[in-house]
C-alpha positions in Angstrom: 287.3 59.2 56.9 284.2 59.8 54.8 283.3 63.0 53.0 280.4 63.4 55.3 282.7 63.4 58.3 284.7 66.3 56.8 281.8 68.4 55.8 279.8 68.0 59.0 279.6 70.9 61.5 281.3 70.2 64.9 279.5 70.7 68.2 280.4 74.0 69.9 278.7 73.0 73.1 282.1 72.1 74.7 284.5 73.9 72.4 285.9 75.9 75.4 289.0 73.7 75.7 290.1 74.3 72.1 289.9 78.1 72.4 291.6 78.1 75.8 294.4 76.0 74.4 294.8 78.5 71.6 294.9 81.3 74.2 298.1 79.7 75.6 299.7 80.0 72.2 298.8 83.7 72.1 300.5 84.3 75.4 303.6 82.5 74.2 303.9 84.3 70.9 303.5 87.9 72.3 305.9 87.2 75.2 308.4 86.2 72.5 307.9 88.9 69.8 307.7 91.9 72.1 311.0 91.7 73.9 312.9 90.5 70.9 311.2 92.3 68.0 309.5 95.3 69.6 306.1 94.3 68.4 303.0 92.3 69.4 301.6 90.0 66.7 298.2 89.4 68.4 297.7 92.3 70.8 296.8 95.0 68.4 296.0 97.5 71.2 299.6 97.5 72.1 300.7 98.1 68.5 298.3 101.0 68.1 299.8 102.6 71.3 303.3 102.0 70.0 302.4 103.6 66.7 300.9 106.6 68.4 304.0 107.1 70.5 306.1 106.9 67.4 304.0 109.6 65.8 304.4 111.7 68.9 308.1 111.3 68.4 308.7 109.3 71.6 312.0 107.8 70.6 312.1 104.7 72.8 314.1 101.6 71.9 311.0 99.5 72.6 309.0 101.3 69.9 309.2 100.5 66.2 306.6 102.2 64.0 307.4 100.0 60.9 307.0 96.8 63.0 303.7 98.0 64.4 302.3 99.0 61.1 303.2 95.7 59.4 301.8 93.7 62.4 298.5 95.7 62.2 298.2 95.2 58.5 299.1 91.5 58.6 296.6 90.9 61.5 293.8 92.7 59.6 294.5 90.7 56.5 294.5 87.5 58.5 291.1 88.4 60.0 289.6 89.4 56.7 290.7 86.3 54.8 289.9 83.8 57.5 286.6 85.5 58.4 285.3 85.7 54.8 286.4 82.2 53.9 284.9 80.9 57.2 281.6 82.6 56.3 281.7 81.0 52.9 282.6 77.5 54.0 281.0 77.5 57.4 282.8 78.6 60.6 281.9 75.3 62.3 282.7 73.0 59.4 285.2 70.4 60.5 287.3 70.6 57.3 287.4 74.4 57.4 288.5 74.5 61.1 291.2 71.9 60.5 292.4 73.6 57.4 292.6 77.1 58.9 294.4 75.9 62.0 296.9 74.0 59.9 297.5 77.0 57.8 298.0 79.1 60.9 300.4 76.5 62.2 302.4 76.5 59.0 302.7 80.3 59.1 304.2 80.1 62.6 306.5 77.3 61.4 307.7 79.6 58.7 308.7 82.1 61.3 310.5 79.4 63.3 312.5 78.5 60.2 313.3 82.2 59.6 314.5 82.8 63.2 316.5 79.7 63.1 318.4 80.5 59.9 318.6 84.3 59.9 319.9 86.7 62.5 317.3 89.4 63.3 317.6 92.7 64.9 314.4 94.4 66.1 315.1 97.5 64.1 316.2 95.7 60.9 314.0 95.6 57.8 314.5 91.9 57.7 312.4 91.4 60.9 309.3 92.6 58.9 309.4 89.3 57.0 309.2 87.5 60.3 306.3 89.6 61.6 304.0 89.1 58.5 303.3 85.3 58.8 302.9 85.6 62.6 300.4 88.5 62.3 298.5 86.7 59.6 298.3 83.6 61.8 297.0 85.3 64.8 294.6 87.5 62.9 293.2 84.2 61.4 293.0 82.8 64.9 291.0 85.7 66.1 288.5 85.3 63.2 288.3 81.6 63.9 287.4 82.0 67.6 284.9 84.7 66.7 283.3 82.4 64.2 282.8 79.7 66.8 280.6 82.1 68.8 282.2 81.9 72.2 282.6 85.6 72.9 284.0 85.0 76.4 287.2 83.4 75.0 288.4 85.7 72.2 291.9 84.0 72.4 293.7 87.3 71.5 292.2 90.3 73.2 292.2 90.5 77.0 290.7 94.0 77.6 287.0 93.2 76.9 287.3 89.9 78.8 288.6 91.7 81.9 285.6 94.1 81.9 283.1 91.4 81.1 284.6 89.2 83.9 282.8 91.4 86.4 280.0 93.0 84.3 277.7 91.7 81.6 276.2 93.9 78.8 273.6 95.1 81.3 276.1 96.1 83.9 275.3 93.1 86.1 277.5 90.3 87.4 277.6 87.6 84.7 276.4 84.0 85.1 278.8 81.4 86.3 279.8 79.8 83.0 280.6 83.0 81.1 282.5 84.4 84.1 284.5 81.2 84.4 285.3 81.2 80.7 286.6 84.8 81.0 288.6 84.0 84.1 290.2 80.9 82.5 291.1 82.9 79.4 292.9 85.6 81.4 294.7 83.1 83.5 295.8 81.0 80.6 296.9 84.0 78.5 299.1 85.0 81.5 300.4 81.5 81.9 301.2 81.3 78.2 303.1 84.5 78.4 305.2 83.3 81.3 306.0 80.1 79.5 306.9 82.0 76.3 309.0 84.5 78.1 310.9 81.9 80.1 311.5 79.8 77.0 312.7 82.7 74.8 315.0 83.9 77.5 316.5 80.6 78.7 316.6 78.8 75.4 316.0 81.1 72.3 313.1 82.9 70.5 312.8 80.2 67.8 312.1 77.5 70.4 309.4 79.7 71.9 307.9 80.2 68.5 308.1 76.4 67.8 306.2 75.9 71.1 303.4 78.2 69.8 303.3 76.3 66.5 303.1 73.0 68.3 300.1 74.3 70.3 298.3 75.3 67.1 299.0 71.9 65.6 297.5 70.1 68.6 294.4 72.3 68.3 294.1 71.3 64.6 294.4 67.6 65.4 291.8 68.0 68.3 289.3 69.2 65.7 289.3 65.7 64.2 288.0 64.3 67.5 285.3 66.8 68.3 281.8 65.3 68.0 279.5 66.4 65.2 276.7 68.9 66.0 273.6 66.9 66.8 
C-alpha cells in the first residue's frame, strides 16, 4: 500500500455501517460491565447518576462511586486525546482512523486479558485497573464518531438520538435518512446489549469483552476498504 493510500481521506458518504457496527460493540460492553462491575464504560449519564446517588448516601450494591469516577475520568481522557490527535492528523485520514480503532481494540483486549487472569469483585480496588482501558477505549470511540460528522449515530449516547428520532433542531419531524440512522443506532445498541448480556451470563464476562474487541478490530480492518474521498 502506497503512502498516498494511507494519507488520503476516506469518503464519509456511506460511513453509516462503520458507526452502526461500533454501536453494537458499545451495547455489548455496557451490558457486561454494569452487572459485573457496577459501572458503565461508555454511558456516562448512568455513571453521573450513580455518583450523585453515592453522594446522596444511597447505599445500594449496584452503586460504586470509585468505579463511576474512574470511568468518567478515563472516558474524558479518551475523548480529549483522540479528539485532539484526530484534529491534528485529520479525523477522516485513513491511517488515523485505522490507528485509533486498533488502539481502542488493544485497550479492550487488555481488559480481556485482565478478566481472564485475575478474579475481580465489583467493589475491589483491582477492578479500577479493568475500568481504565475500557473507558479510554470508548471515550476515544466517541471522539472518533464525532469527528466523522455523522451526528445521528453517536455510537455511545442514546438520549439525544431518541429525542432527535422524532424532532429535529427546529422541532419538526426529521428527514428520512437522519431518522433512519437514529432508529438503526437505537436498535443496534439494544441488540448489542442483549448479545453482551447473554454472552456474559451464559459464558463469562471475558468472552463478552472479547466479542466487543473483535467488533472493534473488524471496524479497523473495514477502514482499509472504504473508498477515498473524491
